[in-house]
C-alpha positions in Angstrom: 173.6 106.6 22.7 172.1 107.7 19.4 171.1 104.8 17.2 172.7 106.2 14.0 172.9 102.8 12.3 169.2 102.4 12.6 168.4 105.8 11.3 170.7 105.7 8.3 171.2 102.1 7.1 173.6 101.5 4.3 172.4 100.6 0.9 173.8 97.1 1.4 171.8 96.7 4.7 168.6 97.9 2.9 169.2 95.4 0.1 169.7 92.6 2.7 166.4 93.6 4.4 164.5 93.6 1.1 165.9 90.2 0.2 165.0 88.8 3.5 161.4 90.1 3.2 161.1 88.7 -0.4 162.3 85.3 0.8 159.5 85.3 3.4 156.7 86.5 1.2 157.4 84.8 -2.2 156.8 81.1 -1.1 153.5 81.8 0.6 152.4 84.0 -2.3 153.0 81.1 -4.7 151.1 78.8 -2.4 148.1 81.1 -2.4 148.1 81.3 -6.2 148.5 77.5 -6.6 145.7 76.7 -4.1 143.4 79.2 -5.8 144.1 77.8 -9.3 143.7 74.2 -8.2 140.4 74.8 -6.4 139.1 76.9 -9.3 139.8 74.1 -11.7 138.4 71.4 -9.4 135.2 73.3 -8.4 133.9 75.9 -10.9 131.8 77.8 -8.3 134.9 78.5 -6.2 136.3 80.8 -9.0 133.1 82.8 -9.3 133.5 86.5 -8.7 131.0 86.5 -5.9 132.8 83.8 -4.0 136.2 85.4 -4.5 134.9 88.7 -3.3 133.4 87.1 -0.2 136.8 85.6 0.6 138.4 89.0 0.2 135.8 90.6 2.5 136.4 88.1 5.2 140.2 88.4 4.6 140.0 92.2 5.0 138.5 91.8 8.5 141.2 89.4 9.5 143.9 91.6 8.0 142.8 94.4 10.2 142.9 92.1 13.2 146.4 90.8 12.4 147.8 94.3 11.7 148.9 94.7 15.3 149.3 91.1 16.3 152.1 90.4 13.8 154.2 93.2 15.3 153.8 91.8 18.8 155.3 88.6 17.4 158.1 90.6 15.8 159.1 91.8 19.3 159.5 88.2 20.4 156.2 88.2 22.4 152.7 86.8 21.6 149.1 88.1 22.2 146.7 85.2 22.6 144.0 87.6 23.9 143.5 89.1 20.4 140.5 86.9 19.6 138.8 87.7 22.9 139.3 91.4 22.4 137.8 90.9 18.9 134.7 89.4 20.4 134.5 91.9 23.3 134.3 95.3 21.5 131.2 94.6 19.6 129.3 93.3 22.7 130.5 96.2 24.8 129.5 98.8 22.1 126.1 97.1 21.8 125.7 97.2 25.6 126.7 100.9 25.8 124.2 101.8 23.1 121.5 100.1 25.2 122.4 102.6 27.8 121.4 105.3 25.3 124.9 106.3 24.2 125.4 107.3 20.6 127.1 104.8 18.2 130.1 107.1 18.0 130.6 107.3 21.8 130.0 103.6 22.2 132.5 102.7 19.5 135.2 105.0 21.0 134.7 103.7 24.5 134.8 100.1 23.3 138.0 100.8 21.4 139.3 102.5 24.5 138.6 99.3 26.5 140.5 97.3 23.9 143.4 99.7 24.1 143.4 99.4 27.9 143.6 95.6 27.6 146.6 95.9 25.3 148.4 98.3 27.5 147.9 96.1 30.6 149.2 93.1 28.7 152.3 95.1 27.7 152.9 96.5 31.1 152.6 93.2 32.9 154.9 91.5 30.3 157.7 94.0 30.5 157.5 95.3 34.1 156.8 92.0 35.9 158.7 90.0 33.3 155.8 87.6 32.8 155.7 85.1 30.0 153.4 86.7 27.4 152.0 83.4 26.3 150.7 82.5 29.8 149.7 86.1 30.6 147.6 86.6 27.5 145.9 83.2 28.0 144.9 84.6 31.4 143.6 87.8 29.9 141.9 85.9 27.1 139.9 83.9 29.7 139.1 87.1 31.7 137.9 89.0 28.6 135.9 86.1 27.4 134.2 86.1 30.8 133.3 89.8 30.5 132.0 89.2 26.9 129.9 86.3 28.2 128.2 88.6 30.7 127.6 91.3 28.1 126.2 88.7 25.6 123.9 87.4 28.2 122.5 90.9 28.8 122.1 91.4 25.1 120.3 88.1 24.3 117.5 88.7 21.8 118.6 92.3 21.1 119.5 93.5 17.6 122.1 96.2 17.2 120.9 99.6 16.1 120.8 100.6 12.4 123.8 102.9 12.9 125.9 100.0 14.2 124.7 97.6 11.5 125.6 100.2 8.8 129.3 100.1 9.8 130.0 96.9 7.9 127.9 97.9 4.9 129.7 101.1 4.1 130.9 101.1 0.5 132.9 103.3 -1.9 132.2 102.6 -5.6 130.5 99.3 -4.8 133.5 98.1 -2.8 133.2 97.6 1.0 135.1 100.2 2.9 136.8 97.6 5.1 138.3 96.1 1.9 139.7 99.4 0.8 141.1 100.1 4.3 142.8 96.7 4.4 144.4 97.1 1.0 145.5 100.6 1.9 147.1 99.3 5.1 149.0 96.7 3.2 150.6 99.3 1.0 151.3 101.8 3.8 152.7 99.3 6.2 154.8 97.6 3.5 156.5 101.0 2.9 156.9 101.8 6.6 158.4 98.4 7.4 161.1 98.9 4.8 161.8 102.6 5.1 161.3 103.8 8.7 163.6 103.6 11.7 160.5 102.9 13.8 160.2 99.4 12.3 163.9 98.7 12.3 163.9 99.4 16.0 160.9 97.1 16.5 162.6 94.2 14.6 165.9 94.7 16.4 164.1 94.7 19.8 162.6 91.3 18.9 165.8 89.9 17.4 168.1 90.9 20.2 166.8 93.0 23.1 170.3 93.3 24.5 171.7 94.7 21.3 168.7 97.0 21.1 169.5 98.4 24.6 173.1 99.0 23.5 171.7 101.1 20.7 169.8 103.2 23.2 166.4 101.7 22.4 163.7 101.5 25.0 162.6 98.0 24.4 160.0 98.0 27.1 158.2 100.9 25.4 158.4 99.2 22.0 156.7 96.1 23.4 154.0 98.0 25.3 153.2 99.9 22.1 153.0 96.7 20.1 150.6 95.1 22.6 148.5 98.3 22.6 148.3 98.3 18.8 147.5 94.6 18.7 144.5 95.0 21.0 143.3 98.2 19.3 143.5 96.6 15.8 141.7 93.4 17.1 139.0 95.6 18.7 138.4 97.7 15.6 138.1 94.5 13.5 135.7 93.1 16.1 133.5 96.1 15.9 133.1 95.7 12.1 132.5 91.9 12.6 129.8 92.5 15.1 128.2 95.0 12.8 128.1 92.3 10.1 126.5 89.8 12.5 124.0 92.5 13.6 123.5 91.0 17.1 125.5 89.8 20.1 127.4 86.6 19.4 129.1 84.8 22.2 131.3 82.8 19.7 132.6 85.9 17.8 136.4 85.7 17.7 136.6 82.1 19.1 139.8 80.6 17.9 140.9 83.7 16.0 144.1 84.0 17.8 145.2 80.6 16.5 144.3 81.6 13.0 146.4 84.8 13.4 149.4 82.8 14.7 149.2 80.3 11.9 148.9 83.0 9.2 151.7 85.1 10.7 154.1 82.2 10.9 153.2 81.0 7.4 153.9 84.5 6.2 157.4 84.5 7.6 157.0 85.8 11.2 158.9 84.0 13.9 157.9 83.0 17.4 161.4 83.9 18.4 160.9 87.5 17.2 162.8 89.8 14.8 160.6 89.0 11.8 157.1 89.5 10.6 155.4 91.7 8.0 151.8 92.6 7.4 152.1 91.5 3.8 153.3 88.1 4.9 150.5 87.7 7.5 148.0 88.8 4.8 149.2 86.1 2.5 149.1 83.6 5.3 145.5 84.5 6.0 144.7 84.4 2.3 146.1 80.8 2.1 144.0 79.7 5.1 140.9 81.4 3.7 141.3 79.8 0.3 141.8 76.4 1.8 138.9 76.6 4.2 136.6 78.1 1.5 137.6 75.2 -0.8 136.8 72.7 1.9 133.4 74.3 2.4 132.8 74.1 -1.4 133.5 70.4 -1.2 131.2 69.9 1.8 134.0 68.9 4.1 132.9 68.5 7.7 133.7 71.5 10.0 135.6 69.2 12.4 137.9 68.2 9.5 138.3 71.8 8.6 139.6 72.6 12.1 141.8 69.5 11.9 143.4 70.9 8.7 144.0 74.3 10.2 145.5 72.7 13.3 147.9 70.6 11.2 148.9 73.7 9.3 149.7 75.5 12.6 151.8 72.6 13.8 153.7 72.4 10.5 154.2 76.2 10.5 155.5 76.2 14.1 157.8 73.2 13.4 159.3 74.9 10.3 159.8 78.1 12.2 161.6 76.2 15.0 163.8 74.4 12.4 164.7 77.6 10.6 165.5 79.3 13.9 167.9 76.5 14.9 169.6 76.8 11.5 170.2 80.5 12.0 171.9 79.8 15.3 
């Protein structure tokens, strides 16, 4: 059956979609502005241009990582292996370059490895009907193990100058990763609102049974989402490893929980059917501002983790409450 309703939505349907997106994004945007202003007033160094740009630079990396992750959530699944893939690609690229491969070849092969992890996650989820939460915990542990072996082999090694240059690329004094992240926000915001591809993705997450009635191949949508999540996390991990300049066994540790928290704060739902890159970006921005503010006030790292953990619990609880109200 041809999904005409998805290809040609009515003006009323489009207005409803835009209103729903606005309701998700506006509250977290206000929270980001309020937190930034309060911390800027309380600690003058927080509002300095250099510090704000450093926040934006870190935020850009995380935005790239979440750009696929949030759409896995929109399908009603979750990918907790994203942080492990983030840490794997840099170590794998560094190892391949030790084997005398060029940076370009090493980067492509490491991204291919990341893509493979995503496809496997998707296939196992949809073909064997495995719970994606438990499955991706398993693949997270597996990938962490592989990364541990690679990092052990790379101890004491510094990445090549070509690799280190990746994170330093600039256009007009602005890091390329910042420009890429901002461009992605604009492009994906348009695609989410105007293309049948994303309407199908959201419908697959909101009601798989209804999506099947419309003739949608829900399994393919979910596999593609997992593949994009891993590829995006892998690309971000390459840039992150380039910034660090050497193998780091802790790279990406806990990133998956940051991504979940940010996505839910930005309006995504663990039940599926919702989630935008702009919302996830704002969720990440809020977390980045809060954590940077705690660093400015010399808050202990353990307490910083405690605050992020509390925010995750609150975000998940609110998501559950809103889901129950919708039902």
